DRENDO-1510 file (C-alpha; in Angstrom, 1 decimal, always signed):
<recs>
REC; n; res; u; v; w
REC; 1; UNK; -0.1; -11.3; +37.7 .
REC; 2; UNK; -3.5; -9.6; +37.4 .
REC; 3; UNK; -1.9; -6.4; +36.1 .
REC; 4; UNK; +0.1; -8.4; +33.5 .
REC; 5; UNK; -3.1; -10.2; +32.3 .
REC; 6; UNK; -4.9; -6.9; +32.0 .
REC; 7; UNK; -2.0; -5.4; +30.0 .
REC; 8; UNK; -2.0; -8.4; +27.7 .
REC; 9; UNK; -5.7; -7.8; +27.0 .
REC; 10; UNK; -4.9; -4.3; +25.8 .
REC; 11; UNK; -2.2; -5.5; +23.4 .
REC; 12; UNK; -2.6; -7.0; +19.9 .
REC; 13; UNK; -3.3; -6.1; +16.3 .
REC; 14; UNK; -6.3; -4.3; +14.9 .
REC; 15; UNK; -7.0; -4.9; +11.3 .
REC; 16; UNK; -8.4; -1.7; +9.8 .
REC; 17; UNK; -10.0; -1.2; +6.4 .
REC; 18; UNK; -8.6; +2.3; +5.8 .
REC; 19; UNK; -11.0; +4.6; +3.9 .
REC; 20; UNK; -9.9; +7.0; +1.2 .
REC; 21; UNK; -9.2; +10.6; +2.1 .
REC; 22; UNK; -7.2; +10.0; +5.4 .
REC; 23; UNK; -3.6; +9.3; +5.9 .
REC; 24; UNK; -2.3; +6.2; +7.6 .
REC; 25; UNK; -1.1; +8.4; +10.4 .
REC; 26; UNK; -4.6; +9.9; +10.7 .
REC; 27; UNK; -5.9; +6.4; +11.3 .
REC; 28; UNK; -3.3; +5.9; +14.1 .
REC; 29; UNK; -4.3; +9.3; +15.7 .
REC; 30; UNK; -8.0; +8.3; +15.7 .
REC; 31; UNK; -7.2; +5.0; +17.3 .
REC; 32; UNK; -5.1; +6.6; +20.0 .
REC; 33; UNK; -8.2; +8.7; +20.9 .
REC; 34; UNK; -10.5; +5.7; +20.8 .
REC; 35; UNK; -8.3; +3.3; +22.8 .
REC; 36; UNK; -6.5; +5.7; +25.1 .
REC; 37; UNK; -3.3; +3.8; +24.2 .
REC; 38; UNK; -0.3; +5.9; +23.0 .
REC; 39; UNK; +1.9; +3.1; +21.8 .
REC; 40; UNK; +0.3; +2.4; +18.5 .
REC; 41; UNK; +1.9; +1.9; +15.0 .
REC; 42; UNK; +1.2; +0.4; +11.6 .
REC; 43; UNK; +2.9; -2.1; +9.3 .
REC; 44; UNK; +3.1; -0.3; +6.0 .
REC; 45; UNK; +1.7; +3.1; +4.8 .
REC; 46; UNK; -1.2; +3.5; +2.4 .
REC; 47; UNK; -1.4; +6.8; +0.4 .
REC; 48; UNK; -4.3; +9.0; +1.4 .
REC; 49; UNK; -6.4; +8.2; -1.8 .
REC; 50; UNK; -5.8; +4.4; -1.2 .
REC; 51; UNK; -8.1; +2.1; +0.8 .
REC; 52; UNK; -7.7; -1.3; +2.3 .
REC; 53; UNK; -5.8; -3.3; +4.9 .
REC; 54; UNK; -3.8; -1.5; +7.5 .
REC; 55; UNK; -2.3; -3.7; +10.2 .
REC; 56; UNK; -2.2; -1.7; +13.5 .
REC; 57; UNK; -0.2; -2.8; +16.5 .
REC; 58; UNK; -1.6; -1.7; +19.8 .
REC; 59; UNK; +0.7; -1.7; +22.8 .
REC; 60; UNK; +4.4; -2.3; +23.2 .
REC; 61; UNK; +4.1; -6.0; +22.8 .
REC; 62; UNK; +2.4; -5.7; +19.4 .
REC; 63; UNK; +4.4; -2.8; +18.0 .
REC; 64; UNK; +7.7; -4.6; +18.4 .
REC; 65; UNK; +6.3; -7.3; +16.1 .
REC; 66; UNK; +5.3; -4.8; +13.3 .
REC; 67; UNK; +8.6; -5.4; +11.5 .
REC; 68; UNK; +7.5; -9.0; +10.9 .
REC; 69; UNK; +4.9; -7.6; +8.5 .
REC; 70; UNK; +7.0; -5.0; +6.6 .
REC; 71; UNK; +8.6; -7.7; +4.5 .
REC; 72; UNK; +5.4; -9.5; +3.7 .
REC; 73; UNK; +4.0; -9.9; +0.2 .
REC; 74; UNK; +1.1; -7.6; -0.4 .
REC; 75; UNK; -1.9; -7.9; -2.8 .
REC; 76; UNK; -3.6; -4.9; -4.3 .
REC; 77; UNK; -6.5; -4.2; -6.6 .
REC; 78; UNK; -6.1; -1.1; -8.7 .
REC; 79; UNK; -7.5; +1.0; -11.5 .
REC; 80; UNK; -5.2; +2.7; -13.9 .
REC; 81; UNK; -6.3; +5.5; -16.3 .
REC; 82; UNK; -4.6; +5.4; -19.7 .
REC; 83; UNK; -4.1; +8.4; -21.9 .
REC; 84; UNK; -2.8; +10.8; -19.2 .
REC; 85; UNK; -0.1; +11.2; -16.6 .
REC; 86; UNK; +0.5; +13.0; -13.3 .
REC; 87; UNK; +3.7; +14.0; -11.4 .
REC; 88; UNK; +2.7; +11.8; -8.5 .
REC; 89; UNK; +1.7; +8.8; -10.7 .
REC; 90; UNK; -1.7; +8.9; -9.1 .
REC; 91; UNK; -4.8; +11.0; -9.1 .
REC; 92; UNK; -3.6; +13.3; -6.3 .
REC; 93; UNK; -2.0; +15.8; -8.6 .
REC; 94; UNK; -2.8; +17.6; -11.8 .
REC; 95; UNK; -3.9; +15.3; -14.6 .
REC; 96; UNK; -2.0; +15.9; -17.9 .
REC; 97; UNK; -3.8; +14.3; -20.9 .
REC; 98; UNK; -1.6; +13.0; -23.7 .
REC; 99; UNK; -3.0; +14.2; -27.0 .
REC; 100; UNK; -3.5; +11.9; -30.0 .
REC; 101; UNK; -3.2; +8.6; -28.0 .
REC; 102; UNK; -4.7; +5.5; -29.5 .
REC; 103; UNK; -6.0; +3.1; -26.9 .
REC; 104; UNK; -4.5; -0.4; -27.1 .
REC; 105; UNK; -6.7; -3.4; -27.6 .
REC; 106; UNK; -7.3; -5.9; -24.8 .
REC; 107; UNK; -5.0; -8.3; -26.6 .
REC; 108; UNK; -2.2; -5.7; -26.6 .
REC; 109; UNK; -2.7; -5.1; -22.9 .
REC; 110; UNK; -2.6; -8.8; -22.1 .
REC; 111; UNK; +0.6; -9.2; -24.2 .
REC; 112; UNK; +2.3; -6.4; -22.2 .
REC; 113; UNK; +1.5; -7.8; -18.7 .
REC; 114; UNK; +4.1; -10.6; -18.7 .
REC; 115; UNK; +6.8; -7.9; -19.1 .
REC; 116; UNK; +5.8; -6.6; -15.7 .
REC; 117; UNK; +5.8; -9.8; -13.7 .
REC; 118; UNK; +8.7; -11.5; -12.0 .
REC; 119; UNK; +11.9; -9.8; -10.8 .
REC; 120; UNK; +12.0; -6.1; -11.9 .
REC; 121; UNK; +14.0; -3.0; -11.5 .
REC; 122; UNK; +11.8; -0.1; -10.4 .
REC; 123; UNK; +12.7; +3.5; -10.0 .
REC; 124; UNK; +11.0; +5.0; -6.9 .
REC; 125; UNK; +8.8; +8.0; -7.7 .
REC; 126; UNK; +9.8; +11.5; -6.7 .
REC; 127; UNK; +6.6; +11.8; -4.6 .
REC; 128; UNK; +7.5; +9.1; -2.1 .
REC; 129; UNK; +8.8; +8.8; +1.4 .
REC; 130; UNK; +12.1; +7.2; +0.3 .
REC; 131; UNK; +15.1; +9.2; +1.7 .
REC; 132; UNK; +18.1; +10.5; -0.2 .
REC; 133; UNK; +20.8; +12.1; +1.9 .
REC; 134; UNK; +18.4; +12.2; +4.9 .
REC; 135; UNK; +15.6; +14.0; +3.0 .
REC; 136; UNK; +12.4; +12.5; +1.8 .
REC; 137; UNK; +11.9; +12.5; -1.9 .
REC; 138; UNK; +8.5; +14.2; -1.7 .
REC; 139; UNK; +10.0; +17.0; +0.3 .
REC; 140; UNK; +12.5; +17.7; -2.5 .
REC; 141; UNK; +9.7; +17.3; -5.1 .
REC; 142; UNK; +7.6; +19.9; -3.4 .
REC; 143; UNK; +10.5; +22.3; -3.7 .
REC; 144; UNK; +10.7; +21.6; -7.4 .
REC; 145; UNK; +13.9; +19.6; -7.1 .
REC; 146; UNK; +14.2; +16.3; -9.0 .
REC; 147; UNK; +17.1; +14.1; -8.1 .
REC; 148; UNK; +18.5; +10.9; -9.7 .
REC; 149; UNK; +17.1; +7.8; -8.1 .
REC; 150; UNK; +18.7; +4.4; -8.1 .
REC; 151; UNK; +16.4; +1.6; -9.3 .
REC; 152; UNK; +15.4; -0.9; -6.7 .
REC; 153; UNK; +15.0; -4.7; -7.2 .
REC; 154; UNK; +11.3; -5.7; -6.6 .
REC; 155; UNK; +9.2; -8.7; -7.5 .
REC; 156; UNK; +5.7; -8.8; -9.0 .
REC; 157; UNK; +4.6; -12.3; -8.2 .
REC; 158; UNK; +1.4; -12.0; -10.1 .
REC; 159; UNK; -0.3; -9.4; -12.3 .
REC; 160; UNK; -3.9; -10.1; -13.4 .
REC; 161; UNK; -6.0; -8.1; -15.7 .
REC; 162; UNK; -9.5; -7.8; -14.1 .
REC; 163; UNK; -11.2; -5.6; -16.7 .
REC; 164; UNK; -10.4; -3.2; -19.5 .
REC; 165; UNK; -12.9; -0.6; -20.7 .
REC; 166; UNK; -10.7; +2.1; -22.2 .
REC; 167; UNK; -9.3; +4.2; -20.7 .
REC; 168; UNK; -9.8; +2.3; -17.4 .
REC; 169; UNK; -7.6; -0.7; -16.8 .
REC; 170; UNK; -8.3; -2.7; -13.6 .
REC; 171; UNK; -5.8; -5.2; -12.3 .
REC; 172; UNK; -4.8; -7.2; -9.3 .
REC; 173; UNK; -1.1; -7.5; -8.3 .
REC; 174; UNK; +0.7; -9.4; -5.6 .
REC; 175; UNK; +4.1; -7.8; -5.0 .
REC; 176; UNK; +7.1; -7.8; -2.8 .
REC; 177; UNK; +7.6; -5.2; -0.1 .
REC; 178; UNK; +8.9; -1.9; -1.4 .
REC; 179; UNK; +7.0; -2.1; -4.7 .
REC; 180; UNK; +5.1; +1.0; -5.8 .
REC; 181; UNK; +1.9; +0.0; -7.5 .
REC; 182; UNK; +1.5; +3.5; -8.9 .
REC; 183; UNK; +4.9; +3.2; -10.6 .
REC; 184; UNK; +3.9; -0.2; -11.9 .
REC; 185; UNK; +0.8; +1.4; -13.5 .
REC; 186; UNK; +2.9; +4.3; -14.8 .
REC; 187; UNK; +5.5; +1.9; -16.4 .
REC; 188; UNK; +2.8; -0.2; -17.9 .
REC; 189; UNK; +1.2; +2.9; -19.5 .
REC; 190; UNK; +4.6; +3.9; -20.8 .
REC; 191; UNK; +5.0; +0.5; -22.4 .
REC; 192; UNK; +1.6; +0.7; -24.0 .
REC; 193; UNK; +2.4; +4.1; -25.4 .
REC; 194; UNK; -0.5; +5.8; -23.7 .
REC; 195; UNK; +0.9; +7.0; -20.4 .
REC; 196; UNK; -1.1; +6.1; -17.2 .
REC; 197; UNK; -1.8; +7.2; -13.7 .
REC; 198; UNK; -3.4; +5.3; -10.8 .
REC; 199; UNK; -7.0; +6.3; -10.1 .
REC; 200; UNK; -7.9; +3.7; -7.4 .
REC; 201; UNK; -5.8; +1.5; -5.1 .
REC; 202; UNK; -7.0; -1.0; -2.6 .
REC; 203; UNK; -4.8; -3.3; -0.5 .
REC; 204; UNK; -6.6; -6.6; +0.0 .
REC; 205; UNK; -3.9; -8.7; +1.8 .
REC; 206; UNK; -0.6; -8.6; +3.7 .
REC; 207; UNK; +1.0; -12.0; +4.1 .
REC; 208; UNK; -1.7; -14.3; +5.4 .
REC; 209; UNK; -4.0; -11.5; +6.6 .
REC; 210; UNK; -7.0; -10.3; +4.5 .
REC; 211; UNK; -9.0; -7.1; +4.4 .
REC; 212; UNK; -12.0; -9.4; +4.8 .
REC; 213; UNK; -11.0; -9.7; +8.4 .
REC; 214; UNK; -10.7; -5.9; +8.9 .
REC; 215; UNK; -13.0; -3.4; +10.6 .
REC; 216; UNK; -13.9; +0.0; +9.2 .
REC; 217; UNK; -12.7; +2.6; +11.7 .
REC; 218; UNK; -16.2; +4.0; +12.3 .
REC; 219; UNK; -17.1; +0.6; +13.9 .
REC; 220; UNK; -14.2; +0.7; +16.3 .
REC; 221; UNK; -15.3; +2.3; +19.6 .
REC; 222; UNK; -13.9; +2.8; +23.2 .
REC; 223; UNK; -16.3; +0.0; +24.2 .
REC; 224; UNK; -15.4; -2.7; +21.7 .
REC; 225; UNK; -11.9; -2.2; +20.5 .
REC; 226; UNK; -10.4; -4.7; +22.8 .
REC; 227; UNK; -12.7; -7.4; +21.5 .
REC; 228; UNK; -11.5; -6.7; +18.0 .
REC; 229; UNK; -7.8; -7.3; +18.8 .
REC; 230; UNK; -6.1; -10.1; +17.1 .
REC; 231; UNK; -3.8; -11.7; +19.6 .
REC; 232; UNK; -0.1; -11.4; +18.9 .
REC; 233; UNK; +0.5; -15.2; +18.7 .
REC; 234; UNK; -2.5; -15.7; +16.4 .
REC; 235; UNK; -1.5; -12.8; +14.0 .
REC; 236; UNK; +2.1; -13.8; +13.7 .
REC; 237; UNK; +1.0; -17.4; +13.0 .
REC; 238; UNK; -1.0; -16.0; +10.1 .
REC; 239; UNK; +2.0; -14.2; +8.7 .
REC; 240; UNK; +3.4; -15.5; +5.4 .
REC; 241; UNK; +7.1; -16.0; +4.8 .
REC; 242; UNK; +8.9; -12.6; +4.4 .
REC; 243; UNK; +10.7; -11.5; +1.3 .
REC; 244; UNK; +13.9; -11.0; +3.4 .
REC; 245; UNK; +15.7; -9.1; +0.7 .
REC; 246; UNK; +13.0; -6.4; +0.5 .
REC; 247; UNK; +12.0; -3.8; +3.0 .
REC; 248; UNK; +9.3; -1.1; +2.8 .
</recs>
């Protein structure tokens, strides 16, 4: 019984505020070194340039519950740059300015937003981890191969303009699992006739869990990580209903 209690103390969820410049797997690798636990996983990748909430399951009991979060709605705050595009739809590739672009007015931006809310069909970007015939799209893209991708049904539950100082357009979006926010920005830029790529992306919530509850990884130490664990029962109670038709 004592061993079981000790094991339970080492299992749960760490809520991490991922910094920019590190992969989600890089966060996991650091946490394995900090905790000494090998069985660690996360519930939804963030791109290296993105920041925000990463739900990390520590121990077998927690990792088997990670799937409960993959279908959760997610909220992001983002900044799109109008007047240019990139092949990755974000700032992590060469920026190609579009010559002669006239920036839309704020009224025109607000008028376009409703077209990108509700149920949508979204084409996954080539630079993504989605697999076709067993190969990840980004692997094909790096080989200079572009393949036809089937559009995917996603839902944008809310899309709110936070600020607009051309060419920067800041917005908040709550979306179903499987939605690419950089593609949302790309498609909005296309509709505005300016093109767009994502400059900043921050995930602020997954289901009922918020980045306000998260710790920066620099504050997680071998001495305190167990005290930061969210118990499995508490974390799953905070999970919002899943979008069962969507998977990330």
